[in-house]
N, C-alpha and C positions, 0 to 999 in steps of 0.2 A: 712366944712373941712372934707375931707375923710382921714382916716389913712390907710397906706399900711404897707407892711412888706418886708424885704429883704429876698428873697427865698434862697433855698440851693445853688443856683448858684451865689447869691449876686445881683440878678436882682431886680428891683423896681417893686413890685407886688401890684396891687390894685384890690379890688372887685368893679365891676361896674354892672349896669343893662342895658339890652337891652329891648326895647319894640318892640314886633312883630307887624305885620300888623293886627293881630287879637286882639291886645292890651294885649297879654300875656307878663309877665315880666320874664326875664331869667337872673339870676345872674351868672356872669362869672369872672374868674381871668384874668386880663390884665397886660401885662408888659409895663412899661413906657420906651420907647426907644428914647433917645435923638438924635439918628442918623436918625430917621424917621421924615420927615418934614410934613407929613399929620396929619389928626385927628385920624384915626382908620384904622387898617388893620386886616382883618379876612379871613377865608377860604370861598370860593364861596359857598360851601355846607351849611355853617352856615347862610350866608346872604339869600340864597334861602329858607331855613327852616323857617327863621324869616318872610319871605314874603316881604322883603324889595324891593322896586322898583329899577330896574336896569336902569341906564342911557344908552342910545344907544352908547355913546362914551366909549372907553377904553383908557388906558394910558400906554405908554411904559415907564418903569422906570428902573433905575440901582439899583440893590440890592447887598448885599455882595456876593450873589451866582451868580451874572451876570445879564444880561438884561432880563426882563420879561414883559409880558403884564398883566395889572390888570384891572378888571372890576370896574366900579364905581356905587355904590348904594346910595340911600338916606336912612339913618338909624336914629333911635332915641335911644339916649344913656342917661342914668340918672347918673349924678355925684353929690354927695352931695345933693340929693333930687331935683335937678334941671334938667329938660329935655332939651336936645340939639338935634336939627335935623341937621345932618351933612353929608357931603359926606364921604362915607366909601369905601376904596379900598378893593377889594376881589381878591384872587388868588387861583388857584388849589393846589399849593404847600405850602401854608401858614399853619404852624403847631401851632403857638401861636397867641393869640390876642395881638396886639400892640397898645398902645396909643402913639401918636406922639407929637412933640413939639408945634403944633398949639394950644394945650390946654393951653400953657403958655401965650396966649393972654388974658385969662380970669382967670387963676388959678396960684397960686404961688407954685412952687415945693420946698419942703424942704427935703433934703436927707442928713441926718447925720448918716452915717454908724456906726461910733464908738459910738455914743450915742443911736443908735437903734431907731432914729426918722425918719419917712417917712410920709409926708403929702402932699396933694394937697389942697390948701386953696384958 
């Protein structure tokens, strides 16, 4: 189980780890976004810095800001001590790292704002 916190905006924030191609481990804060149907969304520069392999295909998606093209990378993410190799979307305009609802296939989200409890179990 990983514990998160409600940030100043009231967003669901979790600390997760990325594993780079050189096996370096980088801890980051990610926002759980129930409107995002993928696994993970990051800035292209971050994916490139991590050395994650880019898929030759890109995907056109509809976001709150309009339609955009996202690159697809193969990334390694650590949640609750468990490594997951997942498809990661990357875009030039992405400012926050987002976790999407695909995680709910394996993890249970508990978000009790009034009680101050936020976990992915």
